[in-house]
Every structure is written in C-alpha cells, then in structure tokens.
N, C-alpha and C positions, 0 to 999 in steps of 0.2 A: 531878745529876738535872735541876735547873732551869737554864734558860738565858735570856739576854736576848731580847727580841722583836726586837732589831736584830742580825742575824747577818751576818757577813762571809764571803764565799766566796773572793774573790781581791783583788789589789791593783793599782791604776792608775787610768785614767779610770773614773769611777763610773757604773754603771748601777744604778738603784734600782727595785725592785718594791715598790709600796705596796698592801697587801692588808688585808682583814679575813677572815681565814681563816674539774674535770671534764675532762681530756684525754679526750674522748669517742672511742670506737672501736667499730666494728662488725666483728667478726672471728669466725672459726671456730677450733675446736681444732686446734692444730698437732700433727701426727703425725710423730714422729721416731724414729730408732733410738737406742739408749743412747749409742753413740759420738757421733752427731751432736748429741744433746741436751747432753751434757757439754761439747762444744766450743763451744756457744753461751752458756754461763754467763759472766757478766761480774762482775768484782770489785765488791762492794758492792750488786749488784742482786739482788732477791729473785725466786725462781721456784718455782712449785708444779708438781710433776710426778706423773703417775699412770702407774705401770709396769704393763702388762697384756699378756696374750696377745692377738694381733691377732684382731679379730672375735669376742671372747669374749661370748656372749649374757648372761652373768651380770652384766656391767658396764654394760649399755645404759642403765638408769635413772640410775645414778650419772653416766655420761658426759653425759647430757642436762643434769643439774644443774651439772656442771662446766663445760659449754659456756656455760650461763647466767651463770656466775661470771666469765667472761673479761673482759667489759667493766668491771664494778665493780672487779675486782682491777687491771686495767690503769690505772684512774684513780689508783691508789696506786703505780704503777710496778712492779707485780708481774706477771710473765709466767706463762702457764699452758700446759702441754704434756701431750700423751698420748705416752708412750714405749712403742713396740711391742717386746715381747721375743720372741725366737725360741728354740727349744729348745736350740740350741748356745750361746746367750748366757751369758757367764761373769760378768756384772756381779752384784754382791751384791744389787742391787735386783731382779734377775730370778731369784728363787729358786724355792721350791716354790709350788704353787698357792695355799696359804693366805697366803703372803707377798705375793702379787700382788693382795691386796685392801686395799692401803694407798696413801696419797698421801704424797709427801715434799716438805718445804719446805726450800729451799736459800737461803743468801745467798752469792753467788759459788759456789764449789764446796764450801762448808761446809754440812753437813746440820744444820739447826736443830731440826727436829721431824718425826716421822712420825705420820700420822693413819690409823686404821682407817676404811674408807669408810663404815661404819655410823654413825660420828660425824658425817661430812659428809653429812647426810641431805638437805639442800636448799641452794639458793644462799645463803640467809641464814647457815646453819651454816658453809658453806665460807668466806665472807668473814669472819664473826665469828672463827672459829678461827685463820685465817691472820693476821689483824691482831692478835689476842690474843697469838699467839706472837711476832710481830715487835715488839710494844709491851711486851715483858716488863718493861722498866725504867720505862715511863710509866704502867702500870696495875698497881696492887697488889691482889691478890686476898686478902681477909681472911675470917675465919670467926667472930670473936668481937668483943664490944664492947671488950674490952681492946686488941685490935689497932687498932681505930678510934681509941680514945683516945690510943694511943701515936703514931700518925701525926699526929693533930690537935695534940698537944703539941709534936711535933718541928717543925711548920710554923708555929706561932704567930709572928707578926711577920715571916714569910718569904714564904709563898705561900698561895694559896687552894686549896680542895679541891673536886672534883666527885665526890660519893659516889653510887653507883648500886646499886640492888637489882634483879636480874632473876630470874625464876623458874627459869631454866635456862641453861646455856651453849649457844650456838648458836641462840638464838631471835632473831626480828627485832629485839627491844629490845636484846639483847646486841650485835648487829651495829651498831645505831645508836650505842651508847655507844662501841664500838671506832672507828667512823668519826670520831666527835667527838674521841676521844683522839688519833687520827692527826693532827688539826689542832692541837689545843690541849695536847697532852701535854707540850710543853716549857714551857708557861706555867702550867698548873695540875697538881696531883697528882690523878690519877684513881684512885679506889678502887672496887672492885667486890666484891659479895657475892651469894650465892644463899641465904644462911641466913635463914629467916623469923624465927628468934629474935632475930637482930641487928636486923632491921628493927623488930620489936616493941619492942626495948629502947630505941629512940630515939623511941618514941611513935607509931609508925604501925602500925596493925593491919590495913591493907588489903594482905594478902599475896598476893591474887589478881592484882594488877597490878604492873607494873614502876614504879619511882620513881627520881627523881634529886634530890639535894639539893646546893645550893651552900653550902659552909662558908666564911664570910668570916673567914679566919684571919690574913690578911696584916696587917690593921690592929690585931690584938690584941697588945699589948705586955706586958700583965700576964698571966703564965703561969697565974695562978689563975682567970682568967676563961674562960668557954666561948666558942667561936666562934659568932657568929650563924649561923643556918641558914635558907636560903630554899628552899622546896619548889617544884619545877617542877610546875605543875598540868596541863599538857598531856600527852598520850600521848607515850611515848618514841619519837620518830622522829628521823632524822638532822637534818632541817631544823628541827624544833621545838627540839631541843637547841641547835643553832647559834643560833637566835633567843633562846633563854633565856640562854645564856652572853653573848650580845651585850648584853642588858639588864643583866646582872650587871657587865659591864665599863664601862657608861656611868656618868657621875658621878651620885652619889646625889642631890645637890641642886645646882641651877644658879641663880645670881642673874642676872636680866636687867633691862634698863631700856628695852626696845624694845616696840613694838606686838606684843601676843600673836599677832596674825594673821600676823606676819612672822617669828616665831621658828621655827627649824628644828632639830630634834634627831634623834638616831638612833631615838628612839621612834616618831616619825611615819613614818620610813622602814620601820619594822617593823610598821606598822599599829596602833600603840598611841596612846592619847590623851595630852594634856598637861593637867596641873593646875597652875594658877598660884595661889599663895598671895599675896594682896595685902597688902603691908606698907607701913609709913611709918616715917620716921626715929625717931619717938618710941617706937614699940613694936617696933623692929627685932629686938632680942635675943630677946624672947619669941616673935615671929613666926618667927624662924629655927629656934628649938627645936621649935616646932609643925610647921614645914615638914619638918624632918628626921624627926620621928616619923611624919608622914604618908608620907614617902618610903619609909621602911622597911616600912610597912604595904602600900604599893602597889608594892613592888619586883617587877618582872617583869610588871606589869599596866598601868602608866602612868608617864610621866615627870613629875617634880615640880619646879617652878621657883618661886623667890621673886621676886616682882615689886614693885619699889619705886615706889609711887604718886608720891612726891615728885619723882622725876626723869623721869616719863613725860609726854610731850606729849599722848598720847591720853587722852580723857576716860573715866573709869570711874565708874559710878554710885556715889554717896557711900556707900551702905550695903553695897555688894558687897564681900565679903571673899575670894571664890574665883571664878576664871575657868576654865571648862572648855572645852577645844578638842578636837574629835574629829579622828581621823586622816584622815577623808575630805576631799578637796579641795572647796573652795567652800562648806563648811558654816560658817555664822557661829558665833562663840564665844558661850558662855553666861555671863552674869553672875549669880552665885549669892549668896545670903545663907544661910550654914549656921552653926548654933549650936555644933556639936561635931564632933569628929573622926570619930566613928562614922557620923554623917549624911553626911559627906563621902565616907568609904570606901564606904558603901552606895550613894551616888549614882554613884560611878565604876564600881563592880563591876556595877551593874545596867545600865550603858550601854556596857560593854566587851564586844564580841562577838569572842571568840577562836575562830577556826575551826581545826579540826584540819587540819594540813597533810598532805595525802596524799602517799604516796611514789611514785605512778605518774608517768610522764613528763609527762602533760598538766598535772597539778597542780604539778609541779616548776617548770614555766615560768611559773606564775602567782605563785610565792612572792616576796614583797617582799624576802626575805633571800637572794636568789640569789648575791649577792656572796660569801657564805661558800663555796658549792660551787665557783664559778668560780675563786676565789682558790686554793682547795685543790688543784684540778687543775693550775692554772698553776704552782703552786709546784714540782711535780715536773718540769715542762718547764724551769723556771728552774734547778733543781738539775742537770738533764742538761746545760744550757748551760754551767754552771760546770765540769762534768767535761770537756766538749769543749774548753774554753778553757784547761784546766790545762796549764801549761808552755809555752803558745804566745802568751800575751797578758798585758800588764801592765794588765789591766782589773780594777777593783774591783767585785765584784758584792755587793750588799747587799739585805736585805729589811727593810721597816719594817711592823710591825703597827700600823695606824692606830688600833686600839682602845686601844693603850698610848701612842701618840704623836700624839694627836689635834691638839695645837697645831702640831706640825711639819707634819702633813699639810694642815692648814688654810692655813698660810703658803705651802705649795707648790701651792695651788690644786687639791688632790686632792679631787674630789667623787664619783668613781666608782671601783669596785674590780673587778679589780686594775688598777693603772696602772704603767707602766714609763717612767722618765725617765732620760735620759743627761746627766750633768753634766761640764762641763769648765771649769777655772778661767778666769775672765775672760769667759765667754760665758753666754748664757741657756741654761737647760736645754732639752733637746729631748725632747718627748713622743713615745713610740713608739705608732703607731696601727695597726700591722699585726696579723696573726694571732698568737694567743697560743701558738705552738708553738715547739719548740726550734730547728728549722731556719730558720724565719722570723726569729727573734731573732738567730741566728748570722749569717745573711746581712746583716741590718741592721747589726750590729756590724762585720763584716769589710769592708763596703762604705762605711764612714763616711769613708774617705779622699777620696771623690769629691764635689766641691762647687762647681765642677769643678776638676780639677787643672790647674795652669798649666804647659803644655809649652813648653820654651824653645829647642828646636832641631828641625830637620827630622829628624835622626837619632833624637832622642828620640821624635818623633811617629811615626816608622816602628816603633820598638820598642813604642810604646803600641798602635798599630793591630794589630801582629802578636800582641799578648798577652804579649810577653816582659817588658814593664815591670812588669806586675802579674800574673804567671803564676799566683801562688797564689790569685788571686781569680776566675779563669776559671770555676771550678766553681760559683761563686755567681752569676755573671752572664756568659752566653755571648755577650753583645753589648757591645762598647766603642764609646762615642760620642765623636767629636772634632768640636768646633766650629771652623770656619775663618773668620777675619775679617781684614780689612785693619786696620792700626793705628788708622785714623781712624774706624772703625765703632763709635763709642762706644755709641750707643743699642742697636744689635744685640747688642753684647757684654754690656751690662747685662741685657738680656732673657735671653740664654743663661745668664749667671751665676745669675740668679734661678731659672731652670728647673733648672739643675744643683744649686743649693743645695737646692731643694725635693726633688729626687730622691736626695739624699744618704742612703745606707743602702739604696737600692733599685736603683741603676744605677751603672755606671762612666762618668763623663763627664770630658772634658778639653777644654781650649781652647788654640788656637794663633793668635797674633796678631802674629807677627814680620814684619819687612820682607820676608823671603823666602817668605811664605806662598803666593805664586803657584807656587812649585815643587810644592807639594802639590796646589793647585787644578788645575794643568795635568795632573799625573800621573793624578788621579782624575776628571778632567772635571767639576769642580765649579765652579759659578758663585757667587762670593762675595756675601753670606755664605752658608755652607753647613754641612750636617752630613755627616760621614763615619760610616757605620755599619759596623763591622767585626764580621761574624758568624763567630765562631771555629769553630763546629761545621761550617759549610759552607765555611769558608776563603775567603770573598769579602768585598769591601768595596764598598758602594754609596753614592752621594751624593744628598743631598736639599737643594734650594735653600731658603733661609730668608728670602728677601726679604719684607719686611712681616709677618714672623711675630713675634708677641708671646710673652711668657713662657708663657702658658697654651697657645698653639698648639704651642710647642716641647715642652712637657711631654706633650701628646697625641701628638705625632709619635714621641717617644722611647718612651712607654708602649706605643704600638701596635707599635713595632719590637721590643719585648721579647717580644711574643706569638709563640708557635710556629705554624708553618703547619698542622701536623696533630698537635695536642697529645693526650696522654693525659689524659682528664678525671678529676679527683679531687674530693673534697668541698671541698678547699681552693681549687682554682683555678677551679671552675665559675663563681662570680660574676664573675670577670674576663672570661670569654668571653661570659657572658650580657650584659655591658655593650655588646657589639657590636650588640645588638638585631637579630640575624639568626636565622632558623631553624637548628637544629642538625642536621647530618648526622652521626649517631653510628654507629660500627661497634662493636657489642658483641662481646667476645671472652673466652673462658675461658682467659686466658693471653696470651702474646705473639701479635701479629697476624702473619698470613702476609705475608712480604715482597712477594708479588705484589699483594695487596690494597692495601698501602701505596703501591706503585709506581703502581697505577692511579689512586688518589685524588690523589696528588701530581702526576700528569700532568694531570689535570683542573684542578687548582689552577694549574699553570703556564700552561695554555691559557686561563685566565680563565673557565672554565665554572662555577666555584664561588664567584665573587666575592660573591654575595649570600647565601651560606650560610656557616656556621662548621663546617668539617669537623673531626671529632675522633674519638677512639676511647676505649672504656672497658673496662678489664681487670677482670673480675669477681673475680679472685683478689686484686687489690690494693684494689678498691673493691666489697666484697660487697653494698653497698646496691643495686648495679645489678641484682641478681636481683629484688629487690622492685619496682624500676622496671619491669622487663620483665613481671613478673607482673601489674602494674597495667595494662599495655598489652594483654596477650594472655590474661589470666585464668590460664593455665597457662604453665609455663616453656617457651619455644620452643627449638628446636635452634639451636646456635651454630656459626659466627659469624652475626651478623644485622645488617643495615644498616637504619636507620630515619631518617626526617626528622621532627623534632619542632618544631612551631611554637608556642613558648611565648608569643609576643608578640601574637598576635591569632587568636582562634578556637580555639586549643588542639588543632588536628588533628595526628594521628600517622599517618604513612604508612610502610609496610614494603616494603622491596625484596623482590621475589619470591624465595622460598626455593629454587625449582627452577632459578634462573638462577645462573650463575657470576658472581662479582664481578670483572668486567673493565671496562676503560675504556669500551669500546663499549656494553656492556649498561647501565652506569651512566648514560652520556650519554643513551641512548634513554629510560630510565626517568625521568630528570629532565625531559626534554622533555615526556613524558606528564603529569607533575605540572604543568608550566607551562601545558599546554593544558587542564587540568582533567579528564583522562581516567582518573585514578587515584582510587580510593575510599579514604578514611581507614579505619583499623582501629579507632580510638577517638577521642574528644574529651575532652581533660583538663578537669576542672571548674575553674571560676574560683575560686581560693582565695588569700587574701592571706597572705603570709609576714610575720607580725608578729614583732618581737623580743619575748622573754619579758618584758622590762622596758625602758624607754627607755634605761637605762644599759647594756643588754646587747644592742645591735643588732649581732649577730655578722655579719650580711651586710654591714653598713656597714664593720665592721672588716676583713672579707675584701677589700672593695672600696676601702679607704681610699687605698692607694697609687696607684690609678688614677683616683680620682674627685675627690679633694679639690683645692682651689686652693692655690697657694703662700701661706704665712702668715708667712714670716719671711725675713730675709736675714742671712747672716753676713758680716762685713766681709772675711774672708780665708779662704784654703783652704791645706791643708798636704798634703804627700806622705808625711809620717811615718806609719808603720803603727802604732806603739805608743809613746806618750809617757807617761813616768812622771809621775803627778800626785799632789799632796797637796792635795786639795780641801777646805780647812777652812772655806770660806765657804758660806753658804746663798744660793742664787739664787732669785729669783722667776721663775716661768714667765711671761714677758711675751708669748709668742706667742698670737695670737688663736686661739680655739677655734671652729671652724666645724662645726656639726652639720648634715649634709645628710639629706634624707629617704631612705628605703629606695629603692635603685635600682629604677626601674620596669622590669618585665621583659616588657612586652607592647607591641607596636607597634599603633598605632591601627587600622590597616587592612591586611589582606593580600588583595589582589585576585587571584582565581584566574586571571584572564586576564593578569595582569602581576605575578606573585608575586615576581619577583626585585627589584622596586623597593622600596627602604626607605620606610616611612611617614615623612612629613615633618611630620605634625601632632603636636599635643601628645600625650604618652604617658599612658595610663591607669594608675592606681595599683593596679588589681586584678591580682594576680600568679597564676601557675599553678604547680602542682607539676610537677617534672620527671617 
C-alpha cells in the first residue's frame, strides 16, 4: 500500500523530477460511436464514458456538468467521452432506456465502476466519485471507531494517516479530499467517513462541517500509545489541504544559528510566520523541551525554531526570549519577552491571518502553495513520458518528493517546483527549462545527442543533411543544422560549439571542419564560416554566412530557422511567435484550412509582402480558446473562416478582413495596402493588461519562451553520437550552471506608425502586455 517517495520508472541516463506534490486543457466533450470509443482505450489509462441516445433531451443537464468535469479529470489523466448509441447498436452498454442513464468508468478496456447519473449530480460529484473509484486502495472508507482504531494500530511506526469526515459522498469537500489522496495516497493512508457518530467519538461535535485530521503515527513505536492528532482548522479545499499537509511534512523543530531575518523555511513560503525560541548553552535542554511543546501547539499555524544566542553574531536584546517574524517581506522581526507558553501561543494566534483559499481560477493563481498543483499535473505528463520511452531508451526516470528528501533537494539547488534535471556520470546536471508537457520533454530527451555532433567525412555530412543519419529524430526537429569551418577557424568553431551545446535538446546541430570542407561549401554556395540549414519537410538546403557571428548570434539564427513560415498557433507555441514582436496575421478556422487560402498566404510570404507580419492560423477544434478570443473581438461568434490582423505590441488594434471578399492573394494584398495607408478602421482595441505569473517561481510564459530567449549558460567539453548509453550514476552532482532569470517577454512594440506600420519599433519595449 505504501511506497517510497523516490520512485523509479526506467533505467539508464537519469532524468529526475523534483516535486512537492495541472496539465491544463480547454476542451469539449468528445462524441464517439461505441466502436470508435472502445478502439481509443489505452492499457492503464482511465476513461469515463456516458452512453446515451443522440440528442436525448433528458440528458442535457447532466451533459453540461460532464462537460465541466473534462478539464479537472484530464488533470489526473482521465479522459471523458459521450458515446452515442443507435437503435441497432448491440453493445451491452447500449441497452434499454433505463440503462442509458449511467456513466461507466474504465481502466483500459476493463470496467471498474458504473454510476447512475443521479449520483453524478454536478462537477464536484463527478470528480469525487471517479477519483474515489480509482483510489480504492489509497482511501479506506470506514463507519465505526473500531475500524479507525484498527487502521491506527496497524500503521504505528510505519506511516501517518489523513482522516477526513465529510457530510456526504460527492460534495466539494469530498472532491478536495480525493484530489489530495491522488497526490499523497502513496505517502499517507487516507481514511474517510460520513458517520457523524464516528466524528463525535473522537471528540468533535461539529457535524455540520467537514473536517480533516492528521494522525502522527509513524513516530509512535509503543503500540499502547495513541497517535498524536492535528486538526486542520481551515475549510476543506484542495489547496488548503495541500498547504496543511505540507506543514505536517515540515520538521517539527529546527535549530538555527543565523540571523532570524535571513532564515527561510517552508512556512514562510506558505504565508505562515516563524517563532524563534531564544536559547543559550546553559539552558539548552530545557529550552529545547519548551520549543518542542510550543511546536506541537502551533503545528500548522507557524514554524518553530530554536535559536542559540551563544553562536549568533546578531545582537539580541538581553531579556528577549522569543523572536517573532511575520511572513510578509520587509517587516522587521519582533523581540518579545513572554513569561509562559500560553502567552506565546496567544500572541502568535492573534497575529496569524489565515485566509481561506478560494477554489476559483483567479484565487488559485495567488496561492503561495501553487507548487502542489503544478507538480501534481506535471507528474501525469512525466508518467506518460515513461510510457512513451518504454522499450526504446535506457533512460532512468525517477521522481523525488522534496518534502521527504529536503536535504537532497537542497544539495541539488532545487528552490522551485517542479524541477527536471538530467544527470550523466562525469558531467554537471542539466536543468530542463522548457514546457512541462510530455511531448516537450520527449523532444528534449531524444535530441540530447546534438551538442553539436562532430561529422568526420563528406559522405557522413551528406547523410546528416538528408536526414538519413538521424532519421528517427526528424519527427522532433524538421531542420538539421550543419556548421562548416576551415580547420584553422578556431574562434568561429568555439562559438558554434557553444551555441550547439546550448541548443542541446532543442535542435539537431552538427559541425564539419575537415581539410576537404570546400567540397561542401562549393556545392552549397556557402562562404566559410557558414551554416547549412536542411529543411526536411521542404526538401531544401540553404546556407547562411557566419562571419563575425558570436554564439548568441548563432543561437538566434538557428532559433529563427526552426520557426515555421505559416504555423498553426497553439497555447504552447504562441509565446515563441510573439517574441518576433510583429503584428499577427491570423486565419481562424473551424478545422483544417482550405489549401487555396494557405497557398495565397504562402505566396505573399514568398514575395516578401508579409515580412513585417507574423502569418499564422488557429484551428478552433485543436485550440478551443480561440472561440473566446473571437468573441472578445466581435462580441458574438463571427462566421468562419476569418482573417484578422492583431497588433499586440502597440495600440492593441484588431483589424478584420472583409467577410464578403474571397481570401485570395490579390484581395489580401489590396487589404494590407489599405491598412498601411490607414484607410481601414479597427474593429476593437484590446485593453492594456499585464500577463503576470501566478508566482515568481511559476512564470509559465518564461518557461514557454526559455528555449528561444535565454543565453548560453554552460559548456560541455565533448559531444557524442551515441543515442542511448547505459549509466550507473551513483554520484551526486551539484548543478553548477548559472541560473539566469529573465523578465517576462515584452509583447508590445513602442510605436506602430499608421503611415509606416511595417517598420519594427527600435526603441525600448514597454512592459505592459495585452491579451490576445
């Protein structure tokens, strides 16, 4: 039932995710036939399906709630579908009318549970019931005090217990407990009851509200003793429970010898104050016992530390025996003289302001404990990565819960969660700074061979440029980059190597510097030093001179080369194209775009008419958030397809291509010229609104943009062509690479002159951004 917080998924080069336990998705309910639905089920993956007659009015309310449950269930790797039955359907799930009022939960093709729809009365009930069924082994449902005592006795000296009382199954509080169990179920034993008599038997008569207790059983070695119990005083919400458990995981008492103003603990990160019990060598033992007693009284409310006055360089008033530090930054510490423990507890409790954490989206972004939710979502992506690598890689995937391995995480310079690092024996660990999705991680791992690869012959160079040398990697990077240098171009080769090393995991780069390099330079009309860019989708190779180009210049050249000419915009790649600081020419489409539209736009690109725009298209079926974007432009949903120009960088104007005109090369060119001349009126102006990260550690826009915006931070002494190397990495390495934190990418050009709007602004960028 219990498992270590350090779990191994595969074997080989090590990739470690460090978490303190949200793959967010905006989606609509998939509608499938029974045959199609069962063909989509994957081994080990959970799926909730509702079988019904198409367009049945009796199910409309339930379907609304089921649609609301898609996103939260996807956060836990659970897919949701509506299965449309027809009269001639023979599936057992498409039976009589009364049978069609049920939803079914599958793991793979195995039926786990069926739910009458009246049980799944809202989104909270749906999520709670589904997780409850999937977490059958992690959450024990009990009805009597004897059941609780038996579990408590069985776990003494082994594990701690999270015991919850909820008024009914399917309530928001029940959902919150299940979501916490999804994260912590392998670390703690979750116990649940709805029996008021059981709650009253442990001394709590408040049966109108849900409650959660933490039973400290792991440290109880004497089986005759009762486990200490700590009551969570906040309302049972998902984030409140995460915060509460986090404080339970923190050390009860910490000894420090440094300036109290400089001490940092998890309590401060959670918005809780610190209490320093001032001690000296002569009274150390008594002071420690006092501090431990205070720590138990304040558990979950404040962090308690024992401060040794004798070894402290900072002056403390002679009579002060307690130092109180608030969680707010910049507030000076208080030096107190308190005569008894009750006075101390009273002082702390009267100064602790515990705000109820709201569950809505806006408040979620303000929570100081967001690392729980982010880590929880990323864990599913990490597991999906392990599944994709199964049987194809000698990579060791592990996860470390920093709540249990705080010393290890500290040594590895882990200060934000979640963090992914790649370890290889004899080299410094590499921190992954890209998006926290399965495909981005997979690309990073598969492209780790490039740093750059040393090509040793003309034949090998041709195989490299054709994609044959690394044909398995073309799906991860459609452009191969080859640097051409004379043997004596030492500085140029060093700059290219530094750039290639930085782009390791993001692009395929190679270097050729043999005596016969002129064979390649003559063939591809390249003046040395040069880059050859092989675009495998287009089947063409172009050359770019590198004279006087430094590492950062080369990185920018390669990064720009990786961008598509007419990309499909998604949530993930939007920041990359916003970095170009150009107005967006967006074709909104409800599905694949008409080839004629694509041809017209690409022709304008080829003829250099769109050099100062970023042409792109958005598929509303793949990126449903596009509907909300269009509604913000037009108030009501306009007919599709629709072409607009959005100037995010200055002014925020949005222009729409006339809906009564065909999207042709000639019509587009005439319309763009009218824009340039200031003859078109905008349909709306976007309000200036800053995109702030929810917390400094969760600057997701910077994560999206990291591969394209950061500067090189490290060099590796050598590169290898080996795809998979078996490693037994028994050493711990410190991450010696510099950590560079850059501000949020500015998304607005200083000036967009109507009379010359194709020129990019060259002045400094403003930091106030606009919504797309």
